[in-house]
Predicted model as a PDB file, atoms N, CA, C, CB and O in Angstrom, pLDDT in the B-factor column:
MODEL        1                                                                  
ATOM      1  N   MET A   1     112.064 113.997 114.373  1.00 87.00           N  
ATOM      2  CA  MET A   1     111.998 112.766 113.619  1.00 87.00           C  
ATOM      3  C   MET A   1     111.080 111.826 114.464  1.00 87.00           C  
ATOM      4  CB  MET A   1     113.476 112.140 113.356  1.00 87.00           C  
ATOM      5  O   MET A   1     111.291 111.599 115.656  1.00 87.00           O  
ATOM      6  N   LYS A   2     110.110 111.330 113.794  1.00 94.00           N  
ATOM      7  CA  LYS A   2     108.949 110.554 114.331  1.00 94.00           C  
ATOM      8  C   LYS A   2     109.197 109.255 113.969  1.00 94.00           C  
ATOM      9  CB  LYS A   2     107.585 110.982 113.842  1.00 94.00           C  
ATOM     10  O   LYS A   2     109.688 109.078 112.854  1.00 94.00           O  
ATOM     11  N   THR A   3     108.938 108.196 114.748  1.00 96.00           N  
ATOM     12  CA  THR A   3     109.081 106.865 114.408  1.00 96.00           C  
ATOM     13  C   THR A   3     107.653 106.164 114.782  1.00 96.00           C  
ATOM     14  CB  THR A   3     110.363 106.236 115.180  1.00 96.00           C  
ATOM     15  O   THR A   3     106.804 106.703 115.491  1.00 96.00           O  
ATOM     16  N   PHE A   4     107.535 104.914 114.204  1.00 96.00           N  
ATOM     17  CA  PHE A   4     106.278 104.186 114.605  1.00 96.00           C  
ATOM     18  C   PHE A   4     106.742 102.771 114.402  1.00 96.00           C  
ATOM     19  CB  PHE A   4     104.897 104.577 113.710  1.00 96.00           C  
ATOM     20  O   PHE A   4     107.479 102.446 113.470  1.00 96.00           O  
ATOM     21  N   SER A   5     106.255 101.893 115.364  1.00 96.00           N  
ATOM     22  CA  SER A   5     106.527 100.502 115.444  1.00 96.00           C  
ATOM     23  C   SER A   5     105.393  99.821 114.676  1.00 96.00           C  
ATOM     24  CB  SER A   5     106.640 100.011 116.933  1.00 96.00           C  
ATOM     25  O   SER A   5     104.250  99.880 115.129  1.00 96.00           O  
ATOM     26  N   PHE A   6     105.660  99.165 113.513  1.00 96.00           N  
ATOM     27  CA  PHE A   6     104.615  98.404 112.706  1.00 96.00           C  
ATOM     28  C   PHE A   6     104.792  96.902 113.218  1.00 96.00           C  
ATOM     29  CB  PHE A   6     104.860  98.555 110.978  1.00 96.00           C  
ATOM     30  O   PHE A   6     105.831  96.306 113.503  1.00 96.00           O  
ATOM     31  N   SER A   7     103.381  96.443 113.251  1.00 93.00           N  
ATOM     32  CA  SER A   7     103.288  95.152 113.726  1.00 93.00           C  
ATOM     33  C   SER A   7     103.903  94.237 112.477  1.00 93.00           C  
ATOM     34  CB  SER A   7     101.711  94.810 114.158  1.00 93.00           C  
ATOM     35  O   SER A   7     103.920  94.625 111.309  1.00 93.00           O  
ATOM     36  N   PRO A   8     104.407  92.942 112.943  1.00 93.00           N  
ATOM     37  CA  PRO A   8     104.769  92.041 111.943  1.00 93.00           C  
ATOM     38  C   PRO A   8     103.738  91.421 110.808  1.00 93.00           C  
ATOM     39  CB  PRO A   8     105.298  91.025 112.662  1.00 93.00           C  
ATOM     40  O   PRO A   8     102.542  91.326 111.086  1.00 93.00           O  
ATOM     41  N   TYR A   9     104.152  91.075 109.748  1.00 92.00           N  
ATOM     42  CA  TYR A   9     103.223  90.475 108.760  1.00 92.00           C  
ATOM     43  C   TYR A   9     103.367  88.959 108.713  1.00 92.00           C  
ATOM     44  CB  TYR A   9     103.473  91.063 107.353  1.00 92.00           C  
ATOM     45  O   TYR A   9     104.432  88.350 108.611  1.00 92.00           O  
ATOM     46  N   GLY A  10     102.181  88.452 108.799  1.00 80.00           N  
ATOM     47  CA  GLY A  10     102.092  86.905 108.606  1.00 80.00           C  
ATOM     48  C   GLY A  10     102.461  86.099 109.896  1.00 80.00           C  
ATOM     49  O   GLY A  10     103.112  86.611 110.807  1.00 80.00           O  
ATOM     50  N   PRO A  11     102.031  84.872 109.922  1.00 75.00           N  
ATOM     51  CA  PRO A  11     102.387  83.986 110.973  1.00 75.00           C  
ATOM     52  C   PRO A  11     103.928  83.745 111.115  1.00 75.00           C  
ATOM     53  CB  PRO A  11     101.682  82.699 110.748  1.00 75.00           C  
ATOM     54  O   PRO A  11     104.646  83.791 110.116  1.00 75.00           O  
ATOM     55  N   GLY A  12     104.364  83.522 112.192  1.00 73.00           N  
ATOM     56  CA  GLY A  12     105.762  83.145 112.423  1.00 73.00           C  
ATOM     57  C   GLY A  12     106.677  84.415 112.773  1.00 73.00           C  
ATOM     58  O   GLY A  12     107.839  84.275 113.156  1.00 73.00           O  
ATOM     59  N   TYR A  13     106.153  85.484 112.634  1.00 74.00           N  
ATOM     60  CA  TYR A  13     106.902  86.767 112.762  1.00 74.00           C  
ATOM     61  C   TYR A  13     106.597  87.348 114.135  1.00 74.00           C  
ATOM     62  CB  TYR A  13     106.510  87.803 111.612  1.00 74.00           C  
ATOM     63  O   TYR A  13     105.433  87.714 114.299  1.00 74.00           O  
ATOM     64  N   ASN A  14     107.272  87.465 114.943  1.00 79.00           N  
ATOM     65  CA  ASN A  14     107.053  88.046 116.223  1.00 79.00           C  
ATOM     66  C   ASN A  14     107.424  89.443 116.510  1.00 79.00           C  
ATOM     67  CB  ASN A  14     107.673  87.308 117.098  1.00 79.00           C  
ATOM     68  O   ASN A  14     106.733  90.046 117.331  1.00 79.00           O  
ATOM     69  N   SER A  15     108.368  90.012 115.978  1.00 87.00           N  
ATOM     70  CA  SER A  15     108.839  91.264 116.259  1.00 87.00           C  
ATOM     71  C   SER A  15     108.511  92.320 115.281  1.00 87.00           C  
ATOM     72  CB  SER A  15     110.171  91.189 116.418  1.00 87.00           C  
ATOM     73  O   SER A  15     108.546  92.149 114.062  1.00 87.00           O  
ATOM     74  N   SER A  16     108.172  93.478 115.906  1.00 91.00           N  
ATOM     75  CA  SER A  16     107.739  94.728 115.044  1.00 91.00           C  
ATOM     76  C   SER A  16     108.881  95.278 114.501  1.00 91.00           C  
ATOM     77  CB  SER A  16     106.994  95.852 115.819  1.00 91.00           C  
ATOM     78  O   SER A  16     110.013  94.936 114.845  1.00 91.00           O  
ATOM     79  N   THR A  17     108.615  96.185 113.600  1.00 93.00           N  
ATOM     80  CA  THR A  17     109.737  96.835 112.833  1.00 93.00           C  
ATOM     81  C   THR A  17     109.560  98.538 113.137  1.00 93.00           C  
ATOM     82  CB  THR A  17     109.594  96.404 111.054  1.00 93.00           C  
ATOM     83  O   THR A  17     108.542  99.133 112.785  1.00 93.00           O  
ATOM     84  N   VAL A  18     110.399  99.039 113.653  1.00 95.00           N  
ATOM     85  CA  VAL A  18     110.280 100.603 113.942  1.00 95.00           C  
ATOM     86  C   VAL A  18     110.818 101.302 112.704  1.00 95.00           C  
ATOM     87  CB  VAL A  18     111.168 101.108 115.314  1.00 95.00           C  
ATOM     88  O   VAL A  18     111.976 101.072 112.353  1.00 95.00           O  
ATOM     89  N   VAL A  19     110.056 102.134 112.027  1.00 96.00           N  
ATOM     90  CA  VAL A  19     110.324 103.026 111.026  1.00 96.00           C  
ATOM     91  C   VAL A  19     110.475 104.437 111.276  1.00 96.00           C  
ATOM     92  CB  VAL A  19     109.442 102.897 110.179  1.00 96.00           C  
ATOM     93  O   VAL A  19     109.674 104.921 112.077  1.00 96.00           O  
ATOM     94  N   VAL A  20     111.344 105.203 110.752  1.00 96.00           N  
ATOM     95  CA  VAL A  20     111.345 106.612 110.686  1.00 96.00           C  
ATOM     96  C   VAL A  20     110.272 107.075 109.746  1.00 96.00           C  
ATOM     97  CB  VAL A  20     112.680 107.120 110.277  1.00 96.00           C  
ATOM     98  O   VAL A  20     110.410 106.804 108.553  1.00 96.00           O  
ATOM     99  N   LEU A  21     109.291 107.696 110.122  1.00 96.00           N  
ATOM    100  CA  LEU A  21     108.056 107.998 109.089  1.00 96.00           C  
ATOM    101  C   LEU A  21     108.601 108.901 107.930  1.00 96.00           C  
ATOM    102  CB  LEU A  21     106.720 108.842 109.874  1.00 96.00           C  
ATOM    103  O   LEU A  21     108.137 108.740 106.801  1.00 96.00           O  
ATOM    104  N   GLU A  22     109.473 109.753 108.139  1.00 95.00           N  
ATOM    105  CA  GLU A  22     109.933 110.621 107.067  1.00 95.00           C  
ATOM    106  C   GLU A  22     110.570 109.745 105.957  1.00 95.00           C  
ATOM    107  CB  GLU A  22     110.959 111.688 107.615  1.00 95.00           C  
ATOM    108  O   GLU A  22     110.596 110.200 104.814  1.00 95.00           O  
ATOM    109  N   ARG A  23     111.029 108.652 106.187  1.00 96.00           N  
ATOM    110  CA  ARG A  23     111.671 107.735 105.081  1.00 96.00           C  
ATOM    111  C   ARG A  23     110.735 107.039 104.223  1.00 96.00           C  
ATOM    112  CB  ARG A  23     112.533 106.665 105.678  1.00 96.00           C  
ATOM    113  O   ARG A  23     111.179 106.406 103.265  1.00 96.00           O  
ATOM    114  N   ILE A  24     109.387 107.084 104.474  1.00 97.00           N  
ATOM    115  CA  ILE A  24     108.463 106.366 103.717  1.00 97.00           C  
ATOM    116  C   ILE A  24     108.239 107.027 102.503  1.00 97.00           C  
ATOM    117  CB  ILE A  24     107.260 106.155 104.392  1.00 97.00           C  
ATOM    118  O   ILE A  24     107.972 108.227 102.557  1.00 97.00           O  
ATOM    119  N   THR A  25     108.309 106.358 101.214  1.00 97.00           N  
ATOM    120  CA  THR A  25     108.095 106.996  99.970  1.00 97.00           C  
ATOM    121  C   THR A  25     106.761 106.728  99.551  1.00 97.00           C  
ATOM    122  CB  THR A  25     109.046 106.589  98.960  1.00 97.00           C  
ATOM    123  O   THR A  25     106.041 107.644  99.155  1.00 97.00           O  
ATOM    124  N   HIS A  26     106.351 105.480  99.607  1.00 97.00           N  
ATOM    125  CA  HIS A  26     104.987 104.953  99.301  1.00 97.00           C  
ATOM    126  C   HIS A  26     104.651 103.679  99.953  1.00 97.00           C  
ATOM    127  CB  HIS A  26     104.822 104.764  97.865  1.00 97.00           C  
ATOM    128  O   HIS A  26     105.499 103.098 100.629  1.00 97.00           O  
ATOM    129  N   PHE A  27     103.489 103.219  99.796  1.00 98.00           N  
ATOM    130  CA  PHE A  27     103.009 102.018 100.439  1.00 98.00           C  
ATOM    131  C   PHE A  27     101.906 101.523  99.581  1.00 98.00           C  
ATOM    132  CB  PHE A  27     102.549 102.256 101.901  1.00 98.00           C  
ATOM    133  O   PHE A  27     101.252 102.279  98.863  1.00 98.00           O  
ATOM    134  N   GLU A  28     101.689 100.142  99.671  1.00 97.00           N  
ATOM    135  CA  GLU A  28     100.574  99.525  98.993  1.00 97.00           C  
ATOM    136  C   GLU A  28     100.016  98.202  99.633  1.00 97.00           C  
ATOM    137  CB  GLU A  28     100.995  99.254  97.602  1.00 97.00           C  
ATOM    138  O   GLU A  28     100.725  97.429 100.277  1.00 97.00           O  
ATOM    139  N   SER A  29      98.769  98.031  99.410  1.00 97.00           N  
ATOM    140  CA  SER A  29      98.073  96.757 100.115  1.00 97.00           C  
ATOM    141  C   SER A  29      98.686  95.638  99.280  1.00 97.00           C  
ATOM    142  CB  SER A  29      96.266  96.726 100.058  1.00 97.00           C  
ATOM    143  O   SER A  29      98.966  95.647  98.081  1.00 97.00           O  
ATOM    144  N   ILE A  30      98.843  94.596 100.258  1.00 96.00           N  
ATOM    145  CA  ILE A  30      99.322  93.191  99.806  1.00 96.00           C  
ATOM    146  C   ILE A  30      98.374  92.119 100.389  1.00 96.00           C  
ATOM    147  CB  ILE A  30     100.867  92.885 100.310  1.00 96.00           C  
ATOM    148  O   ILE A  30      97.703  92.313 101.403  1.00 96.00           O  
ATOM    149  N   SER A  31      98.368  90.979  99.676  1.00 95.00           N  
ATOM    150  CA  SER A  31      97.622  89.897 100.151  1.00 95.00           C  
ATOM    151  C   SER A  31      98.234  88.566  99.519  1.00 95.00           C  
ATOM    152  CB  SER A  31      96.100  90.107  99.798  1.00 95.00           C  
ATOM    153  O   SER A  31      98.206  88.284  98.321  1.00 95.00           O  
ATOM    154  N   PHE A  32      98.760  87.844 100.484  1.00 90.00           N  
ATOM    155  CA  PHE A  32      99.310  86.428 100.182  1.00 90.00           C  
ATOM    156  C   PHE A  32      98.630  85.456 100.853  1.00 90.00           C  
ATOM    157  CB  PHE A  32     100.715  86.246 100.521  1.00 90.00           C  
ATOM    158  O   PHE A  32      98.468  85.611 102.064  1.00 90.00           O  
ATOM    159  N   ASN A  33      98.158  84.390 100.261  1.00 88.00           N  
ATOM    160  CA  ASN A  33      97.561  83.212 100.918  1.00 88.00           C  
ATOM    161  C   ASN A  33      96.485  83.656 101.850  1.00 88.00           C  
ATOM    162  CB  ASN A  33      98.612  82.391 101.680  1.00 88.00           C  
ATOM    163  O   ASN A  33      96.295  83.042 102.899  1.00 88.00           O  
ATOM    164  N   GLY A  34      95.729  84.761 101.494  1.00 89.00           N  
ATOM    165  CA  GLY A  34      94.640  85.181 102.432  1.00 89.00           C  
ATOM    166  C   GLY A  34      95.076  86.037 103.586  1.00 89.00           C  
ATOM    167  O   GLY A  34      94.271  86.386 104.449  1.00 89.00           O  
ATOM    168  N   ILE A  35      96.274  86.358 103.610  1.00 89.00           N  
ATOM    169  CA  ILE A  35      96.808  87.189 104.614  1.00 89.00           C  
ATOM    170  C   ILE A  35      97.023  88.492 104.015  1.00 89.00           C  
ATOM    171  CB  ILE A  35      98.047  86.643 105.209  1.00 89.00           C  
ATOM    172  O   ILE A  35      97.867  88.649 103.132  1.00 89.00           O  
ATOM    173  N   ARG A  36      96.211  89.547 104.508  1.00 94.00           N  
ATOM    174  CA  ARG A  36      96.200  90.904 104.058  1.00 94.00           C  
ATOM    175  C   ARG A  36      97.201  91.779 104.950  1.00 94.00           C  
ATOM    176  CB  ARG A  36      94.716  91.459 104.118  1.00 94.00           C  
ATOM    177  O   ARG A  36      97.394  91.479 106.128  1.00 94.00           O  
ATOM    178  N   GLY A  37      97.774  92.777 104.398  1.00 96.00           N  
ATOM    179  CA  GLY A  37      98.675  93.701 104.985  1.00 96.00           C  
ATOM    180  C   GLY A  37      98.924  94.852 104.036  1.00 96.00           C  
ATOM    181  O   GLY A  37      98.179  95.194 103.117  1.00 96.00           O  
ATOM    182  N   THR A  38     100.122  95.426 104.399  1.00 97.00           N  
ATOM    183  CA  THR A  38     100.611  96.555 103.543  1.00 97.00           C  
ATOM    184  C   THR A  38     102.207  96.529 103.424  1.00 97.00           C  
ATOM    185  CB  THR A  38     100.118  97.973 104.179  1.00 97.00           C  
ATOM    186  O   THR A  38     102.910  96.327 104.414  1.00 97.00           O  
ATOM    187  N   GLU A  39     102.636  96.708 102.376  1.00 97.00           N  
ATOM    188  CA  GLU A  39     104.059  96.758 102.002  1.00 97.00           C  
ATOM    189  C   GLU A  39     104.485  98.269 101.943  1.00 97.00           C  
ATOM    190  CB  GLU A  39     104.311  96.012 100.580  1.00 97.00           C  
ATOM    191  O   GLU A  39     104.039  99.052 101.104  1.00 97.00           O  
ATOM    192  N   ILE A  40     105.405  98.603 102.930  1.00 97.00           N  
ATOM    193  CA  ILE A  40     105.894  99.886 102.954  1.00 97.00           C  
ATOM    194  C   ILE A  40     107.336 100.105 102.340  1.00 97.00           C  
ATOM    195  CB  ILE A  40     105.853 100.302 104.316  1.00 97.00           C  
ATOM    196  O   ILE A  40     108.297  99.410 102.671  1.00 97.00           O  
ATOM    197  N   HIS A  41     107.397 101.060 101.482  1.00 98.00           N  
ATOM    198  CA  HIS A  41     108.693 101.329 100.735  1.00 98.00           C  
ATOM    199  C   HIS A  41     109.478 102.436 101.353  1.00 98.00           C  
ATOM    200  CB  HIS A  41     108.426 101.693  99.263  1.00 98.00           C  
ATOM    201  O   HIS A  41     108.836 103.447 101.642  1.00 98.00           O  
ATOM    202  N   LEU A  42     110.804 102.419 101.616  1.00 98.00           N  
ATOM    203  CA  LEU A  42     111.476 103.473 102.125  1.00 98.00           C  
ATOM    204  C   LEU A  42     112.452 104.029 101.185  1.00 98.00           C  
ATOM    205  CB  LEU A  42     112.072 103.113 103.305  1.00 98.00           C  
ATOM    206  O   LEU A  42     112.836 103.268 100.297  1.00 98.00           O  
ATOM    207  N   ASP A  43     112.899 105.162 101.218  1.00 97.00           N  
ATOM    208  CA  ASP A  43     113.867 105.922 100.415  1.00 97.00           C  
ATOM    209  C   ASP A  43     115.213 105.315 100.391  1.00 97.00           C  
ATOM    210  CB  ASP A  43     113.985 107.298 100.912  1.00 97.00           C  
ATOM    211  O   ASP A  43     116.068 105.744  99.616  1.00 97.00           O  
ATOM    212  N   THR A  44     115.465 104.237 101.284  1.00 96.00           N  
ATOM    213  CA  THR A  44     116.608 103.583 101.215  1.00 96.00           C  
ATOM    214  C   THR A  44     116.755 102.411 100.424  1.00 96.00           C  
ATOM    215  CB  THR A  44     116.924 103.325 102.327  1.00 96.00           C  
ATOM    216  O   THR A  44     117.817 101.820 100.226  1.00 96.00           O  
ATOM    217  N   GLY A  45     115.441 102.055  99.906  1.00 97.00           N  
ATOM    218  CA  GLY A  45     115.349 101.016  99.057  1.00 97.00           C  
ATOM    219  C   GLY A  45     114.734  99.665  99.770  1.00 97.00           C  
ATOM    220  O   GLY A  45     114.391  98.626  99.207  1.00 97.00           O  
ATOM    221  N   VAL A  46     114.697  99.948 101.029  1.00 96.00           N  
ATOM    222  CA  VAL A  46     114.100  98.732 102.033  1.00 96.00           C  
ATOM    223  C   VAL A  46     112.697  98.571 101.963  1.00 96.00           C  
ATOM    224  CB  VAL A  46     114.376  98.973 103.579  1.00 96.00           C  
ATOM    225  O   VAL A  46     112.004  99.588 101.977  1.00 96.00           O  
ATOM    226  N   THR A  47     112.175  97.475 101.893  1.00 96.00           N  
ATOM    227  CA  THR A  47     110.632  97.177 101.837  1.00 96.00           C  
ATOM    228  C   THR A  47     110.262  96.464 103.158  1.00 96.00           C  
ATOM    229  CB  THR A  47     110.208  96.193 100.515  1.00 96.00           C  
ATOM    230  O   THR A  47     110.946  95.547 103.612  1.00 96.00           O  
ATOM    231  N   ILE A  48     109.179  96.920 103.732  1.00 94.00           N  
ATOM    232  CA  ILE A  48     108.786  96.356 105.058  1.00 94.00           C  
ATOM    233  C   ILE A  48     107.329  96.009 104.872  1.00 94.00           C  
ATOM    234  CB  ILE A  48     109.020  97.391 106.312  1.00 94.00           C  
ATOM    235  O   ILE A  48     106.532  96.792 104.354  1.00 94.00           O  
ATOM    236  N   ARG A  49     106.997  94.756 105.330  1.00 94.00           N  
ATOM    237  CA  ARG A  49     105.594  94.413 105.327  1.00 94.00           C  
ATOM    238  C   ARG A  49     105.066  94.349 106.793  1.00 94.00           C  
ATOM    239  CB  ARG A  49     105.376  93.053 104.586  1.00 94.00           C  
ATOM    240  O   ARG A  49     105.725  93.937 107.747  1.00 94.00           O  
ATOM    241  N   THR A  50     103.840  94.794 106.839  1.00 96.00           N  
ATOM    242  CA  THR A  50     103.096  94.846 108.175  1.00 96.00           C  
ATOM    243  C   THR A  50     101.868  94.382 107.967  1.00 96.00           C  
ATOM    244  CB  THR A  50     102.984  96.173 108.809  1.00 96.00           C  
ATOM    245  O   THR A  50     101.297  94.482 106.881  1.00 96.00           O  
ATOM    246  N   SER A  51     101.316  93.780 109.109  1.00 94.00           N  
ATOM    247  CA  SER A  51      99.824  93.362 108.967  1.00 94.00           C  
ATOM    248  C   SER A  51      98.821  94.435 109.241  1.00 94.00           C  
ATOM    249  CB  SER A  51      99.496  92.221 109.915  1.00 94.00           C  
ATOM    250  O   SER A  51      97.656  94.127 109.495  1.00 94.00           O  
ATOM    251  N   MET A  52      99.195  95.611 109.206  1.00 95.00           N  
ATOM    252  CA  MET A  52      98.282  96.776 109.490  1.00 95.00           C  
ATOM    253  C   MET A  52      97.754  97.014 107.950  1.00 95.00           C  
ATOM    254  CB  MET A  52      99.134  98.216 110.251  1.00 95.00           C  
ATOM    255  O   MET A  52      98.544  96.949 107.008  1.00 95.00           O  
ATOM    256  N   ASN A  53      96.319  97.301 107.764  1.00 95.00           N  
ATOM    257  CA  ASN A  53      95.834  97.624 106.535  1.00 95.00           C  
ATOM    258  C   ASN A  53      96.253  99.040 106.041  1.00 95.00           C  
ATOM    259  CB  ASN A  53      94.410  97.481 106.583  1.00 95.00           C  
ATOM    260  O   ASN A  53      96.658  99.894 106.831  1.00 95.00           O  
ATOM    261  N   SER A  54      96.147  99.240 104.791  1.00 96.00           N  
ATOM    262  CA  SER A  54      96.713 100.538 104.150  1.00 96.00           C  
ATOM    263  C   SER A  54      96.067 101.827 104.665  1.00 96.00           C  
ATOM    264  CB  SER A  54      96.513 100.508 102.593  1.00 96.00           C  
ATOM    265  O   SER A  54      96.685 102.864 104.902  1.00 96.00           O  
ATOM    266  N   CYS A  55      94.900 101.661 104.794  1.00 96.00           N  
ATOM    267  CA  CYS A  55      94.066 102.893 105.457  1.00 96.00           C  
ATOM    268  C   CYS A  55      94.719 103.283 106.844  1.00 96.00           C  
ATOM    269  CB  CYS A  55      92.394 102.455 105.741  1.00 96.00           C  
ATOM    270  O   CYS A  55      94.899 104.462 107.151  1.00 96.00           O  
ATOM    271  N   ASP A  56      95.058 102.237 107.653  1.00 96.00           N  
ATOM    272  CA  ASP A  56      95.649 102.636 108.881  1.00 96.00           C  
ATOM    273  C   ASP A  56      97.186 103.199 108.684  1.00 96.00           C  
ATOM    274  CB  ASP A  56      95.603 101.391 109.849  1.00 96.00           C  
ATOM    275  O   ASP A  56      97.609 104.103 109.406  1.00 96.00           O  
ATOM    276  N   VAL A  57      97.876 102.679 107.794  1.00 97.00           N  
ATOM    277  CA  VAL A  57      99.204 103.165 107.476  1.00 97.00           C  
ATOM    278  C   VAL A  57      99.062 104.582 107.030  1.00 97.00           C  
ATOM    279  CB  VAL A  57      99.900 102.303 106.400  1.00 97.00           C  
ATOM    280  O   VAL A  57      99.743 105.467 107.548  1.00 97.00           O  
ATOM    281  N   GLN A  58      98.193 104.824 106.081  1.00 96.00           N  
ATOM    282  CA  GLN A  58      97.920 106.142 105.628  1.00 96.00           C  
ATOM    283  C   GLN A  58      97.615 107.300 106.651  1.00 96.00           C  
ATOM    284  CB  GLN A  58      96.837 106.022 104.768  1.00 96.00           C  
ATOM    285  O   GLN A  58      98.025 108.455 106.541  1.00 96.00           O  
ATOM    286  N   LYS A  59      96.812 106.790 107.686  1.00 96.00           N  
ATOM    287  CA  LYS A  59      96.362 107.736 108.807  1.00 96.00           C  
ATOM    288  C   LYS A  59      97.780 108.062 109.640  1.00 96.00           C  
ATOM    289  CB  LYS A  59      95.094 106.954 109.862  1.00 96.00           C  
ATOM    290  O   LYS A  59      97.949 109.210 110.050  1.00 96.00           O  
ATOM    291  N   ILE A  60      98.743 107.089 109.869  1.00 95.00           N  
ATOM    292  CA  ILE A  60      99.770 107.359 110.440  1.00 95.00           C  
ATOM    293  C   ILE A  60     100.835 108.301 109.722  1.00 95.00           C  
ATOM    294  CB  ILE A  60     100.204 106.220 110.756  1.00 95.00           C  
ATOM    295  O   ILE A  60     101.390 109.244 110.285  1.00 95.00           O  
ATOM    296  N   VAL A  61     101.036 107.925 108.438  1.00 94.00           N  
ATOM    297  CA  VAL A  61     101.878 108.768 107.577  1.00 94.00           C  
ATOM    298  C   VAL A  61     101.388 110.202 107.524  1.00 94.00           C  
ATOM    299  CB  VAL A  61     101.929 108.200 106.172  1.00 94.00           C  
ATOM    300  O   VAL A  61     102.157 111.137 107.749  1.00 94.00           O  
ATOM    301  N   GLU A  62     100.134 110.373 107.232  1.00 92.00           N  
ATOM    302  CA  GLU A  62      99.458 111.559 107.149  1.00 92.00           C  
ATOM    303  C   GLU A  62      99.474 112.431 108.449  1.00 92.00           C  
ATOM    304  CB  GLU A  62      98.125 111.251 106.754  1.00 92.00           C  
ATOM    305  O   GLU A  62      99.593 113.656 108.449  1.00 92.00           O  
ATOM    306  N   GLY A  63      99.356 111.733 109.426  1.00 88.00           N  
ATOM    307  CA  GLY A  63      99.424 112.280 110.851  1.00 88.00           C  
ATOM    308  C   GLY A  63     100.834 112.883 111.219  1.00 88.00           C  
ATOM    309  O   GLY A  63     100.969 113.713 112.118  1.00 88.00           O  
ATOM    310  N   ASN A  64     101.819 112.427 110.495  1.00 73.00           N  
ATOM    311  CA  ASN A  64     103.325 112.823 110.565  1.00 73.00           C  
ATOM    312  C   ASN A  64     103.547 114.054 109.791  1.00 73.00           C  
ATOM    313  CB  ASN A  64     104.289 111.694 109.993  1.00 73.00           C  
ATOM    314  O   ASN A  64     104.536 114.721 110.094  1.00 73.00           O  
ATOM    315  N   ARG A  65     102.814 114.446 108.878  1.00 66.00           N  
ATOM    316  CA  ARG A  65     103.084 115.641 108.053  1.00 66.00           C  
ATOM    317  C   ARG A  65     102.555 116.848 108.577  1.00 66.00           C  
ATOM    318  CB  ARG A  65     102.578 115.495 106.742  1.00 66.00           C  
ATOM    319  O   ARG A  65     102.720 117.908 107.973  1.00 66.00           O  
TER     320      ARG A  65                                                      
ENDMDL                                                                          
END                                                                             
């Protein structure tokens, strides 16, 4: 079981979120008020937003397979 600590999304968020990589079902780019990042969807129904761009998230997820 591999995990990764994703950086928080947006100003005012200080803590990272640790995710079990095998739980990720899909992810997509997001942009709100000029702040870009990625929304990660887990098989539990939970959605996580990170300030990482989707290309970097893809590398992490594919590196886990």
